[in-house]
C-alpha positions as CSV (number, residue, x, y, z in Angstrom):
1,X,119.0,50.2,199.8
2,X,115.5,49.3,199.0
3,X,112.8,50.9,201.3
4,X,110.5,48.0,201.5
5,X,107.9,49.7,203.6
6,X,106.8,51.8,200.6
7,X,106.1,48.9,198.3
8,X,102.6,48.2,199.6
9,X,101.6,51.8,198.9
10,X,103.0,51.7,195.4
11,X,101.2,48.5,194.7
12,X,98.0,50.0,196.0
13,X,98.3,53.1,193.7
14,X,98.8,51.0,190.6
15,X,95.8,48.9,191.5
16,X,93.6,51.9,191.8
17,X,94.7,53.3,188.3
18,X,94.6,50.0,186.5
19,X,91.5,49.1,184.5
20,X,90.0,48.4,181.1
21,X,89.8,52.1,180.3
22,X,93.6,52.6,180.6
23,X,95.6,53.1,177.4
24,X,99.2,51.9,177.4
25,X,101.8,54.4,176.1
26,X,105.4,53.2,175.7
27,X,108.1,55.4,177.2
28,X,110.6,56.7,174.6
29,X,113.0,58.7,176.8
30,X,116.5,57.7,178.0
31,X,116.1,55.8,181.3
32,X,119.8,56.4,182.3
33,X,119.5,60.2,182.0
34,X,116.2,60.4,183.7
35,X,117.6,58.5,186.6
36,X,120.7,60.7,186.8
37,X,123.2,58.1,185.7
38,X,125.6,57.7,182.8
39,X,124.6,55.3,180.0
40,X,125.6,51.7,180.6
41,X,126.8,49.3,177.9
42,X,125.2,46.0,178.4
43,X,127.4,42.9,178.8
44,X,126.9,40.3,176.0
45,X,128.1,36.7,176.5
46,X,130.5,36.0,173.6
47,X,129.9,33.1,171.3
48,X,126.7,31.1,170.8
49,X,124.7,29.5,173.6
50,X,121.8,27.2,173.3
51,X,118.8,26.7,175.5
52,X,120.2,23.7,177.2
53,X,123.6,25.3,178.1
54,X,124.2,25.2,181.8
55,X,126.1,27.8,183.8
56,X,126.6,31.4,182.9
57,X,129.2,34.1,182.5
58,X,132.0,34.9,184.9
59,X,130.8,38.5,185.6
60,X,129.8,39.0,189.2
61,X,130.8,35.4,190.0
62,X,133.8,33.7,191.5
63,X,134.6,32.0,188.1
64,X,137.7,32.1,186.1
65,X,136.2,31.3,182.7
66,X,132.9,32.0,180.8
67,X,130.9,29.2,179.2
68,X,132.6,29.4,175.8
69,X,136.1,29.3,177.3
70,X,135.1,26.4,179.5
71,X,133.7,24.4,176.5
72,X,136.8,25.1,174.4
73,X,139.1,24.0,177.2
74,X,137.2,20.7,177.8
75,X,137.1,19.9,174.1
76,X,140.9,20.3,174.1
77,X,141.4,18.3,177.3
78,X,139.5,15.2,176.2
79,X,141.6,14.9,173.1
80,X,145.0,15.1,174.8
81,X,147.1,11.9,174.8
82,X,147.6,10.0,178.0
83,X,151.3,10.2,179.0
84,X,152.3,8.0,182.0
85,X,154.0,9.8,184.9
86,X,153.5,13.1,183.0
87,X,149.9,14.1,182.3
88,X,146.3,13.1,181.4
89,X,143.9,15.5,179.7
90,X,146.8,18.0,179.7
91,X,146.6,17.9,183.6
92,X,150.2,17.4,184.9
93,X,151.1,15.0,187.7
94,X,154.1,17.0,188.8
95,X,155.2,20.6,189.3
96,X,157.8,21.9,186.8
97,X,160.4,21.5,189.6
98,X,159.6,17.8,190.0
99,X,157.7,18.1,193.2
100,X,154.2,16.8,193.9
101,X,151.5,19.2,192.6
102,X,148.6,20.7,194.6
103,X,145.2,20.3,192.9
104,X,144.2,23.9,193.7
105,X,147.2,25.1,191.7
106,X,145.5,23.7,188.6
107,X,142.6,26.1,188.6
108,X,142.8,29.5,186.9
109,X,143.0,31.2,183.6
110,X,144.1,29.3,180.5
111,X,146.5,32.0,179.5
112,X,148.3,31.4,182.8
113,X,148.7,27.7,181.8
114,X,145.9,26.6,184.2
115,X,142.5,25.0,183.8
116,X,139.1,26.7,184.1
117,X,136.8,26.0,187.0
118,X,136.1,22.3,187.5
119,X,132.8,21.1,186.1
120,X,132.2,19.2,189.4
121,X,134.0,19.6,192.7
122,X,134.2,16.9,195.4
123,X,135.9,16.8,198.8
124,X,138.8,14.7,197.2
125,X,138.4,15.4,193.5
126,X,138.0,17.9,190.7
127,X,136.5,16.8,187.3
128,X,136.1,18.5,183.9
129,X,133.6,17.7,181.3
130,X,129.8,17.0,181.2
131,X,130.3,13.3,181.9
132,X,133.5,13.9,184.0
133,X,135.9,12.8,181.3
134,X,138.9,14.0,183.2
135,X,139.0,13.4,187.0
136,X,141.8,14.6,189.4
137,X,141.8,12.8,192.7
138,X,143.8,14.4,195.6
139,X,144.5,14.0,199.2
140,X,141.9,15.8,201.3
141,X,144.4,17.0,203.8
142,X,147.5,17.9,201.8
143,X,145.6,18.6,198.5
144,X,148.4,16.9,196.6
145,X,147.4,15.0,193.5
146,X,147.2,11.2,194.0
147,X,146.0,10.0,190.6
148,X,144.3,11.1,187.4
149,X,141.4,9.3,185.6
150,X,140.4,9.3,182.0
151,X,136.8,8.3,182.3
152,X,134.5,6.6,179.8
153,X,133.9,9.4,177.3
154,X,137.6,10.4,177.1
155,X,138.8,10.5,173.5
156,X,142.6,10.8,173.8
157,X,144.7,7.6,173.5
158,X,147.4,5.8,175.5
159,X,149.5,4.6,172.6
160,X,153.0,3.7,171.5
161,X,154.9,0.7,170.2
162,X,157.2,-2.0,171.4
163,X,159.9,-4.1,169.7
164,X,159.0,-7.7,169.0
165,X,161.4,-10.7,168.8
166,X,162.1,-9.9,165.1
167,X,163.1,-6.3,165.8
168,X,159.9,-4.9,164.3
169,X,157.9,-2.1,166.0
170,X,154.4,-3.2,166.9
171,X,151.8,-0.5,167.7
172,X,149.6,-0.7,170.7
173,X,146.4,1.4,171.0
174,X,144.5,1.9,174.2
175,X,141.4,4.2,174.3
176,X,138.3,4.3,176.5
177,X,135.2,2.5,175.2
178,X,137.3,0.5,172.8
179,X,139.1,-2.8,173.1
180,X,142.9,-2.8,173.2
181,X,144.6,-3.3,169.8
182,X,148.1,-4.9,169.5
183,X,149.2,-4.6,165.9
184,X,146.2,-5.7,163.9
185,X,144.8,-7.9,166.7
186,X,141.8,-6.7,168.8
187,X,141.8,-8.3,172.3
188,X,138.2,-9.5,172.6
189,X,138.4,-12.7,174.8
190,X,137.6,-12.8,178.5
191,X,139.7,-15.3,180.5
192,X,140.2,-16.5,184.1
193,X,143.6,-17.0,185.5
194,X,143.2,-20.8,184.8
195,X,142.5,-20.5,181.1
196,X,144.3,-17.3,180.1
197,X,147.2,-19.2,178.4
198,X,144.9,-20.8,175.8
199,X,142.9,-17.6,175.1
200,X,145.5,-15.8,173.0
201,X,143.2,-12.9,172.2
202,X,142.4,-12.1,175.8
203,X,143.3,-8.8,177.5
204,X,144.0,-10.9,180.6
205,X,146.5,-13.2,178.8
206,X,150.0,-12.8,180.4
207,X,151.7,-12.5,177.0
208,X,149.3,-9.7,175.9
209,X,149.7,-7.8,179.2
210,X,153.4,-8.1,178.8
211,X,153.2,-6.5,175.3
212,X,151.2,-3.6,176.8
213,X,153.9,-3.3,179.5
214,X,156.7,-3.4,176.8
215,X,155.0,-0.5,175.0
216,X,154.8,1.6,178.2
217,X,158.4,1.0,179.1
218,X,159.8,1.6,175.6
219,X,157.6,4.6,174.6
220,X,157.4,6.5,177.9
221,X,160.4,5.4,180.0
222,X,163.2,5.0,177.5
223,X,163.3,1.3,178.3
224,X,165.1,-1.4,176.4
225,X,163.2,-4.1,174.6
226,X,162.2,-6.9,177.0
227,X,164.0,-10.2,176.9
228,X,162.4,-13.1,175.0
229,X,159.8,-15.0,177.0
230,X,159.7,-12.2,179.7
231,X,156.4,-12.3,181.7
232,X,155.7,-9.2,183.6
233,X,152.8,-10.8,185.5
234,X,155.0,-13.6,186.7
235,X,157.6,-11.0,187.8
236,X,154.8,-9.2,189.8
237,X,155.4,-6.0,187.9
238,X,152.0,-6.4,186.2
239,X,148.9,-7.4,188.2
240,X,145.6,-8.7,187.1
241,X,142.7,-8.5,189.5
242,X,139.1,-9.7,189.3
243,X,136.0,-8.2,191.0
244,X,134.3,-11.4,192.0
245,X,135.5,-14.7,193.4
246,X,134.2,-16.8,190.5
247,X,136.7,-15.9,187.8
248,X,135.1,-18.1,185.2
249,X,132.1,-15.7,185.0
250,X,132.9,-12.7,182.8
251,X,133.4,-9.6,185.1
252,X,135.1,-6.3,185.3
253,X,138.8,-6.6,185.7
254,X,141.9,-4.4,186.4
255,X,145.3,-4.6,184.8
256,X,147.9,-2.7,186.8
257,X,151.5,-1.8,185.7
258,X,153.1,-1.2,189.0
259,X,156.4,0.5,188.1
260,X,154.7,2.7,185.4
261,X,151.9,4.2,187.4
262,X,149.2,2.9,184.9
263,X,146.0,1.1,185.7
264,X,143.4,-0.1,183.1
265,X,139.8,-0.9,183.9
266,X,138.2,-3.4,181.5
267,X,134.5,-4.2,181.1
268,X,133.4,-7.8,181.1
269,X,133.4,-7.5,177.3
270,X,136.9,-6.1,177.1
271,X,136.3,-2.4,176.5
272,X,138.4,0.1,178.5
273,X,136.2,1.6,181.1
274,X,138.8,4.1,182.3
275,X,142.5,4.7,182.5
276,X,144.3,5.7,185.7
277,X,147.6,7.5,186.0
278,X,149.6,7.6,189.3
279,X,152.8,9.4,190.1
280,X,155.8,7.0,189.9
281,X,157.8,7.1,193.1
282,X,160.4,4.3,192.6
283,X,163.6,5.2,194.5
284,X,166.9,3.7,193.4
285,X,167.6,2.0,196.7
286,X,164.3,0.0,196.5
287,X,164.7,-1.4,193.0
288,X,166.3,-4.6,194.4
289,X,166.8,-5.9,197.9
290,X,166.2,-8.6,200.5
291,X,164.2,-8.8,203.7
292,X,164.5,-10.8,206.8
293,X,162.6,-10.9,210.1
294,X,165.4,-12.5,212.1
295,X,168.2,-15.0,212.1
296,X,167.6,-18.3,210.3
297,X,166.0,-20.7,212.8
298,X,165.8,-17.8,215.3
299,X,163.2,-17.4,217.9
300,X,162.7,-13.6,217.9
301,X,161.7,-11.1,215.3
302,X,164.4,-8.6,214.1
303,X,163.3,-6.9,210.9
304,X,165.8,-5.7,208.3
305,X,165.6,-4.5,204.7
306,X,168.9,-4.6,202.8
307,X,169.2,-2.9,199.4
308,X,171.1,-4.7,196.6
309,X,171.1,-1.6,194.4
310,X,172.7,0.6,197.1
311,X,174.9,-1.8,199.1
312,X,175.4,0.4,202.2
313,X,171.6,0.9,202.6
314,X,170.1,-1.1,205.4
315,X,166.9,-0.3,207.2
316,X,166.8,-2.0,210.6
317,X,164.0,-1.3,213.1
318,X,166.1,-2.2,216.1
319,X,168.7,0.3,215.1
320,X,166.3,3.2,215.6
321,X,168.0,5.2,212.9
322,X,167.2,8.9,212.5
323,X,165.8,10.3,209.2
324,X,169.1,12.0,208.7
325,X,171.0,8.7,209.1
326,X,168.6,7.0,206.7
327,X,169.1,9.6,204.0
328,X,172.9,9.4,204.4
329,X,173.0,5.6,203.7
330,X,170.1,5.2,201.3
331,X,169.6,8.4,199.3
332,X,172.3,9.8,197.0
333,X,173.0,13.4,198.1
334,X,173.2,14.4,194.4
335,X,169.8,12.9,193.7
336,X,167.2,15.5,194.8
337,X,164.6,13.9,192.6
338,X,163.9,10.9,194.9
339,X,162.9,13.0,197.9
340,X,161.0,15.5,195.8
341,X,158.8,12.7,194.4
342,X,157.9,10.9,197.6
343,X,154.6,11.4,199.4
344,X,154.7,12.4,203.1
345,X,151.7,10.9,204.9
346,X,151.3,12.6,208.4
347,X,149.5,10.6,211.0
348,X,146.5,12.0,212.9
349,X,148.5,12.4,216.1
350,X,150.9,14.6,214.1
351,X,153.9,13.1,215.8
352,X,154.9,10.8,213.0
353,X,155.0,10.7,209.2
354,X,155.3,7.9,206.6
355,X,157.7,8.5,203.7
356,X,155.9,6.7,200.8
357,X,158.1,5.3,198.1
358,X,156.9,2.8,195.5
359,X,157.2,-0.5,197.3
360,X,158.4,0.7,200.7
361,X,156.8,3.1,203.3
362,X,159.2,4.1,206.1
363,X,157.8,5.9,209.2
364,X,159.5,8.3,211.5
365,X,158.3,9.5,214.9
366,X,159.2,12.8,216.8
367,X,158.9,14.1,220.3
368,X,156.2,16.8,220.4
369,X,157.4,18.0,223.8
370,X,160.5,19.5,222.1
371,X,159.4,19.8,218.4
372,X,156.5,21.3,216.6
373,X,153.6,19.1,215.5
374,X,153.8,17.9,211.9
375,X,151.7,19.7,209.3
376,X,149.9,17.8,206.5
377,X,152.4,16.8,203.9
378,X,155.5,17.8,206.0
379,X,158.6,15.7,205.7
380,X,160.3,14.3,208.8
381,X,163.1,16.3,210.4
382,X,166.6,14.8,210.5
383,X,166.4,13.9,214.2
384,X,163.0,12.1,213.8
385,X,163.4,8.3,214.6
386,X,162.5,5.3,212.5
387,X,159.7,3.2,214.1
388,X,157.8,1.4,211.3
389,X,158.4,-0.1,207.8
390,X,155.7,-1.3,205.4
391,X,156.3,-3.1,202.1
392,X,154.1,-4.3,199.3
393,X,154.2,-7.2,196.8
394,X,155.6,-4.9,194.1
395,X,158.9,-4.6,196.1
396,X,161.6,-6.8,194.4
397,X,162.9,-8.2,197.6
398,X,162.6,-11.9,198.6
399,X,161.7,-12.4,202.2
400,X,163.7,-14.9,204.2
401,X,160.7,-16.2,206.0
402,X,158.3,-16.3,203.0
403,X,159.1,-19.9,202.0
404,X,156.4,-22.0,200.3
405,X,157.1,-25.4,202.0
406,X,157.3,-23.9,205.5
407,X,154.2,-21.7,205.1
408,X,152.3,-24.6,203.5
409,X,153.1,-26.8,206.6
410,X,151.9,-24.1,209.0
411,X,148.7,-23.5,206.9
412,X,148.1,-27.2,206.7
413,X,147.9,-27.5,210.5
414,X,145.9,-24.3,211.1
415,X,143.3,-24.9,208.3
416,X,142.7,-28.5,209.3
417,X,142.1,-27.4,212.8
418,X,139.6,-24.7,211.7
419,X,137.7,-27.0,209.3
420,X,137.4,-29.7,211.9
421,X,136.2,-27.1,214.4
422,X,133.3,-26.1,212.1
423,X,131.6,-29.5,212.6
424,X,129.0,-28.9,215.3
425,X,127.2,-32.3,215.2
426,X,127.5,-35.9,214.1
427,X,127.0,-37.1,210.6
428,X,123.8,-38.6,209.4
429,X,125.5,-40.5,206.6
430,X,128.3,-42.3,208.4
431,X,130.2,-42.8,211.7
432,X,132.0,-39.5,211.3
433,X,131.2,-36.3,209.6
434,X,132.9,-36.0,206.1
435,X,134.7,-32.7,207.2
436,X,135.9,-34.2,210.6
437,X,138.9,-35.9,208.9
438,X,139.6,-33.1,206.3
439,X,143.3,-33.1,205.3
440,X,145.1,-30.4,203.3
441,X,147.8,-31.5,200.9
442,X,150.9,-29.4,200.9
443,X,152.2,-29.5,197.3
444,X,155.5,-27.7,197.8
445,X,158.8,-29.3,197.8
446,X,161.1,-26.4,197.2
447,X,161.5,-24.0,200.0
448,X,163.4,-21.0,198.6
449,X,162.6,-17.5,199.9
450,X,160.4,-15.4,197.7
451,X,158.9,-12.0,197.7
452,X,155.5,-11.7,199.3
453,X,152.6,-12.5,196.9
454,X,151.1,-15.7,195.5
455,X,152.2,-19.2,196.3
456,X,152.2,-20.9,192.9
457,X,151.3,-24.6,192.7
458,X,154.3,-26.5,191.2
459,X,153.5,-27.7,187.7
460,X,150.2,-26.0,187.1
461,X,151.4,-22.6,188.1
462,X,148.0,-21.8,189.6
463,X,147.6,-19.8,192.8
464,X,147.5,-22.3,195.8
465,X,145.4,-20.5,198.4
466,X,142.4,-19.8,196.1
467,X,142.5,-23.4,195.0
468,X,142.4,-24.6,198.6
469,X,139.4,-22.3,199.3
470,X,137.6,-23.7,196.2
471,X,138.3,-27.3,197.3
472,X,136.9,-26.7,200.8
473,X,133.8,-25.0,199.4
474,X,133.3,-27.8,196.9
475,X,133.5,-30.4,199.7
476,X,130.9,-28.4,201.6
477,X,128.6,-28.2,198.6
478,X,128.9,-31.9,198.1
479,X,127.5,-32.6,201.6
480,X,123.9,-33.8,202.0
481,X,121.5,-31.2,203.4
482,X,121.5,-32.9,206.8
483,X,125.3,-32.9,207.0
484,X,125.5,-29.3,205.9
485,X,123.2,-28.5,208.8
486,X,125.9,-29.9,211.1
487,X,128.6,-27.4,209.9
488,X,129.2,-23.8,211.1
489,X,128.0,-21.7,208.1
490,X,131.1,-19.4,208.4
491,X,132.9,-22.1,206.4
492,X,131.3,-20.7,203.2
493,X,133.1,-17.4,203.7
494,X,136.4,-17.3,201.8
495,X,138.0,-15.0,204.4
496,X,137.2,-17.6,207.1
497,X,139.4,-20.1,205.2
498,X,142.1,-17.6,204.4
499,X,142.6,-16.4,208.0
500,X,144.6,-19.5,208.9
501,X,147.1,-18.7,206.1
502,X,147.4,-15.1,207.3
503,X,147.9,-16.6,210.8
504,X,150.7,-18.8,209.4
505,X,152.5,-15.8,207.9
506,X,152.3,-14.0,211.2
507,X,153.8,-17.0,213.0
508,X,156.6,-17.4,210.3
509,X,157.5,-13.6,210.3
510,X,157.5,-13.3,214.1
511,X,159.5,-16.5,214.5
512,X,156.7,-17.9,216.6
513,X,156.3,-14.9,218.9
514,X,152.7,-14.4,217.6
515,X,151.9,-17.7,219.4
516,X,153.5,-16.7,222.7
517,X,151.5,-16.2,225.9
518,X,150.5,-12.5,226.3
519,X,150.6,-11.8,222.5
520,X,147.5,-9.9,221.3
521,X,146.4,-11.2,217.9
522,X,143.3,-10.3,215.8
523,X,141.9,-10.6,212.4
524,X,139.7,-8.3,210.3
525,X,138.1,-8.1,206.9
526,X,136.7,-5.2,204.8
527,X,133.1,-4.2,203.8
528,X,133.4,-6.2,200.6
529,X,135.0,-9.2,202.4
530,X,137.7,-9.3,199.8
531,X,140.6,-8.9,202.3
532,X,141.8,-10.8,205.3
533,X,144.0,-8.7,207.6
534,X,145.8,-10.2,210.6
535,X,147.9,-8.5,213.3
536,X,150.1,-9.6,216.2
537,X,151.2,-7.3,219.1
538,X,153.9,-8.6,221.5
539,X,156.4,-7.3,223.9
540,X,160.1,-8.3,223.9
541,X,162.7,-6.9,226.3
542,X,160.2,-4.3,227.5
543,X,159.7,-3.0,223.9
544,X,156.4,-3.4,222.0
545,X,156.4,-4.8,218.5
546,X,153.6,-5.0,215.9
547,X,153.1,-6.9,212.7
548,X,150.2,-6.6,210.3
549,X,149.7,-8.9,207.2
550,X,147.2,-8.2,204.5
551,X,145.9,-10.8,202.1
552,X,143.7,-9.8,199.1
553,X,141.3,-12.1,197.3
554,X,141.6,-9.8,194.3
555,X,145.2,-10.7,193.9
556,X,145.1,-14.2,195.5
557,X,148.1,-13.1,197.4
558,X,149.7,-11.4,200.5
559,X,149.9,-7.8,199.3
560,X,151.1,-5.7,202.2
561,X,153.0,-6.1,205.4
562,X,153.7,-3.5,208.1
563,X,156.1,-4.0,211.0
564,X,156.6,-1.5,213.9
565,X,158.7,-1.2,217.0
566,X,158.4,1.0,220.0
567,X,156.1,4.0,220.5
568,X,155.8,7.7,221.1
569,X,155.6,9.9,224.1
570,X,152.0,9.0,224.5
571,X,152.9,5.3,224.7
572,X,155.3,6.2,227.6
573,X,152.2,7.5,229.5
574,X,150.3,4.3,229.0
575,X,153.3,2.2,230.0
576,X,153.7,4.2,233.2
577,X,150.0,3.7,234.0
578,X,150.3,0.0,233.1
579,X,153.2,-0.4,235.6
580,X,151.1,1.2,238.3
581,X,148.2,-1.1,237.6
582,X,150.4,-4.2,237.5
583,X,152.0,-3.2,240.8
584,X,148.7,-2.5,242.6
585,X,147.0,-5.6,241.3
586,X,149.9,-8.0,241.4
587,X,149.5,-8.7,237.7
588,X,151.9,-8.8,234.7
589,X,149.7,-7.6,231.8
590,X,151.8,-6.6,228.7
591,X,149.4,-3.9,227.5
592,X,147.3,-1.1,228.8
593,X,143.7,-2.0,228.3
594,X,140.3,-0.3,228.4
595,X,139.4,-2.4,231.4
596,X,142.2,-0.7,233.3
597,X,140.4,2.6,232.7
598,X,137.1,1.3,234.0
599,X,137.8,1.8,237.7
600,X,140.5,3.9,239.4
601,X,143.6,2.0,240.4
602,X,146.2,3.6,242.8
603,X,148.6,5.7,240.7
604,X,146.6,5.3,237.4
605,X,144.9,8.7,236.6
606,X,143.8,7.4,233.2
607,X,140.5,5.9,234.4
608,X,136.9,7.1,234.7
609,X,136.6,9.9,237.1
610,X,140.3,10.7,236.9
611,X,141.6,14.2,236.0
612,X,144.9,13.6,234.1
613,X,144.3,16.0,231.2
614,X,144.1,19.7,231.3
615,X,143.3,21.6,228.1
616,X,145.2,24.9,227.7
617,X,144.3,25.9,224.1
618,X,143.3,24.5,220.8
619,X,144.1,24.7,217.1
620,X,141.1,24.1,214.8
621,X,143.2,24.2,211.7
622,X,145.3,21.2,212.8
623,X,142.5,19.7,214.9
624,X,144.9,19.7,217.9
625,X,144.6,20.5,221.6
626,X,147.3,22.0,223.7
627,X,147.2,19.7,226.6
628,X,149.0,19.1,229.9
629,X,149.0,15.4,230.6
630,X,149.7,13.8,234.0
631,X,152.6,11.3,234.0
632,X,151.9,8.6,236.6
633,X,154.4,9.2,239.3
634,X,153.8,13.0,239.8
635,X,155.2,14.8,236.7
636,X,153.4,16.4,233.8
637,X,153.9,16.5,230.1
638,X,152.7,19.4,227.9
639,X,152.3,18.5,224.3
640,X,149.8,19.0,221.5
641,X,147.4,16.1,221.0
642,X,144.7,15.3,218.5
643,X,141.2,16.4,219.7
644,X,138.2,18.7,219.6
645,X,137.4,21.4,222.2
646,X,134.3,21.6,224.2
647,X,133.9,25.2,223.1
648,X,132.9,23.8,219.6
649,X,129.9,22.0,221.1
650,X,131.8,18.6,221.2
651,X,130.9,15.8,223.6
652,X,129.4,12.4,223.6
653,X,126.0,10.7,223.6
654,X,125.2,8.6,226.7
655,X,122.6,6.0,226.2
656,X,120.2,5.9,229.2
657,X,117.2,3.8,228.3
658,X,116.2,1.9,225.2
659,X,116.7,4.4,222.3
660,X,117.0,7.4,224.7
661,X,120.2,9.3,224.8
662,X,121.6,12.4,226.5
663,X,124.4,14.7,225.3
664,X,127.3,15.3,227.6
665,X,129.5,18.4,226.7
666,X,133.2,17.5,226.8
667,X,136.6,17.9,225.2
668,X,137.4,15.0,222.9
669,X,141.0,14.0,223.5
670,X,142.5,11.4,221.3
671,X,145.7,10.0,222.8
672,X,146.9,8.1,219.7
673,X,150.0,6.2,220.6
674,X,151.7,3.7,218.3
675,X,150.8,0.7,220.5
676,X,147.8,2.0,222.5
677,X,145.2,4.1,220.8
678,X,142.5,5.5,223.0
679,X,140.1,8.5,223.2
680,X,139.0,10.3,226.4
681,X,136.1,12.7,226.9
682,X,136.9,15.3,229.5
683,X,133.7,16.8,231.0
684,X,133.2,20.3,232.4
685,X,134.5,19.2,235.9
686,X,137.8,18.2,234.3
687,X,137.3,14.5,234.8
688,X,137.2,11.6,232.4
689,X,133.6,10.9,231.6
690,X,134.1,8.4,228.8
691,X,136.9,6.3,227.3
692,X,137.0,4.2,224.2
693,X,139.5,1.9,222.4
694,X,139.4,0.5,218.9
695,X,141.0,-3.0,218.4
696,X,140.7,-3.3,222.2
697,X,143.1,-5.7,224.0
698,X,142.2,-8.0,226.8
699,X,138.7,-8.7,228.2
700,X,136.0,-6.1,228.8
701,X,133.2,-7.3,231.0
702,X,129.8,-6.5,229.4
703,X,127.8,-8.1,232.2
704,X,128.8,-9.9,235.4
705,X,130.4,-13.2,234.2
706,X,130.4,-12.1,230.6
707,X,133.9,-11.1,229.5
708,X,134.1,-10.1,225.8
709,X,137.3,-10.3,223.7
710,X,138.1,-8.6,220.4
711,X,136.5,-10.4,217.4
712,X,134.0,-12.6,219.2
713,X,130.5,-13.0,217.9
714,X,128.5,-10.7,220.2
715,X,125.1,-12.3,219.7
716,X,126.4,-15.8,220.2
717,X,128.4,-14.9,223.2
718,X,125.5,-13.1,224.9
719,X,123.0,-15.9,224.1
720,X,125.4,-18.5,225.5
721,X,125.8,-16.5,228.7
722,X,122.1,-16.0,229.1
723,X,121.5,-19.7,228.9
724,X,123.9,-20.2,231.8
725,X,123.2,-17.1,233.9
726,X,119.5,-17.2,233.5
727,X,116.9,-14.5,232.6
728,X,117.3,-12.6,235.8
729,X,121.0,-11.9,235.2
730,X,120.3,-10.8,231.7
731,X,117.5,-8.5,232.8
732,X,119.7,-7.0,235.5
733,X,122.4,-6.2,233.0
734,X,119.9,-4.3,230.8
735,X,121.4,-5.2,227.5
736,X,120.3,-3.1,224.5
737,X,121.0,-4.1,220.9
738,X,121.5,-1.1,218.6
739,X,120.9,-1.6,214.9
740,X,121.5,0.3,211.7
741,X,118.6,2.7,210.7
742,X,117.1,0.0,208.4
743,X,117.4,-2.6,211.2
744,X,119.5,-5.0,209.1
745,X,122.9,-4.6,210.7
746,X,123.9,-4.9,214.3
747,X,125.9,-1.8,215.1
748,X,126.6,-2.1,218.8
749,X,125.5,-3.8,222.1
750,X,125.2,-1.7,225.3
751,X,124.9,-2.7,229.0
752,X,123.0,0.2,230.6
753,X,123.7,-1.2,234.1
754,X,127.5,-1.5,233.6
755,X,127.8,1.4,231.2
756,X,129.7,-0.5,228.5
757,X,129.3,-0.3,224.7
758,X,130.7,-2.7,222.3
759,X,130.8,-1.7,218.6
760,X,130.1,-4.5,216.2
761,X,131.4,-5.1,212.7
762,X,129.9,-8.1,210.9
763,X,128.4,-9.0,214.2
764,X,131.8,-9.2,215.9
765,X,133.3,-6.9,218.6
766,X,135.8,-4.5,217.2
767,X,135.8,-1.5,219.6
768,X,134.7,-0.8,223.2
769,X,133.7,2.2,225.2
770,X,132.9,2.9,228.9
771,X,131.5,5.9,230.7
772,X,130.8,7.0,234.3
């Protein structure tokens, strides 16, 4: 150990001796012998290394490879061929036994069949190469590989051949930074959906996309030649997506081959920007099937998926089948490959897990009072019970309720009502405003069930919903400036015009239950406003049901549907509390709401100041708390729940004045049920100090006489209330608007008087919190 207190003395001695009269004499002895040590052979980095080489050797470092080994590896990786469902850059998608592969198992010594240290490391990705030519994306929780990317400077190819109508083999070459070549033809034309047919040299032409698909299936999946006139885009096996709404303007695009796990990213000029490989998880039972949400002309929702490829396989939510029963009827006992390849996505509450196939996700819930909490990536146990099913547009299953004529009729009514409602003043150019009598033409005559996706206009084959949006926007643009001033500006947002269609799908799939009194229904969008997502929650026969529908502007189609039934042990707690509140208040509310936690009601401990939760222990690895929960009625339930302990300095910030806040230490307890999702903050005295609910149901009163519902425009609602209630009422409520750091985005609105916070997204209420 260095004796640092001697250094000043040594420095002083040298300073005294130094001077212009001193003569330097080099030492010629053996330093190692003079210091009493054996001679040391210096380490020399093998190979050549220039001045600009980054990194170093692996000696004394937690590194598997030195610089020359790393360079050699990367030079080999970037030349490897791209092999769908197998590897990219030599990085495999699967373990040798066919199971999903952990990203951490890739890193090691080359002689062990592994890859040197990643050039760059992220929370969800490893990458190799100076410009990240090979990227491995993985799940942050399970560490399982989700997809591989060959980035811009990758030199390997995705290539093969297909059989044309004459029986000849036609080569297809796909490489980053280059245009796709089919035979001797280079695809160099951009096209929109509307003009792709006449642009025969376009990489977005359906016929050319189908040729790429044919090459993939024949070369890598032992597929037979495709039938003449086959169109994989029309069959929804191949997808083309655009980045921007105006497809006529050249832009970056994606071509996705759904059953082959391949995605191609094209620049506006047609060069491949990157290639993505995903694991292919298609299960035999899902290759063909049919879906219904109830009996024809029925009035209730009763979801079923019936497999055509495995006739005895039926997935029915109301049957509440166990995972063991599902496997017995849908998975061949001799086929261990199917369950090896699926992804198991465990929910935050660790009481449920989704089994992800290719077009279907099937979720099972367990009782944590009698079984262990699920770990990341853990499959369901045989007794776990079915409670949710999701399916995407790639599933080859017509939906009984997805009928063009019927959906067109519902959309017609809902869109006309919305457009008429945007007119906020009279016209300056005539007796009525031009949009007051807007009518939507329903072009569909046939009404056959089809798989979720696009609604194609008869004759033209174009996608109907985008065409409707374009028509409304064109009508708005044609208005005079004075007439435009009389229209709600939200009409210029495509998602505003698509929401009525999502609403129509909700009504059709629930057989009208989405419109019933007591149903909770809401709509959301994403940051890029390229999605419209609608959900309906309702209760039938004392059981809660949930339906969510997602529409993507990129696809011009309904892309994903989730339907759920029932709940978990945590939902049973909420239902018991709800029953107590309804009995005490003489109400018949269908759902437990945040307003019910605002003030204590007889028999409802889950309210501010209540003490229904006792923390026994915690597990930081799983982010779980061992909790004893009060069951309204006098019993208790001990189960692990998601949360963070007070011991780790957790708590919440309580706004007290303007931008002033105070921190309140507390346990964070997330009681995430399937129907009701809430978080509670348990303070040092054991009582609930704060409660919050995302996608909150019912009204929450921000100020006296100002109830707020999910999705309302907060600023408009508050301004309208202020005009009626007067300045004194607004001042007494002490409303504070909280903005993003740059002041551009409204984040939340708080009433300091009533201790209520409403979180805003796009200016609309999406979550609420209360505190004591």
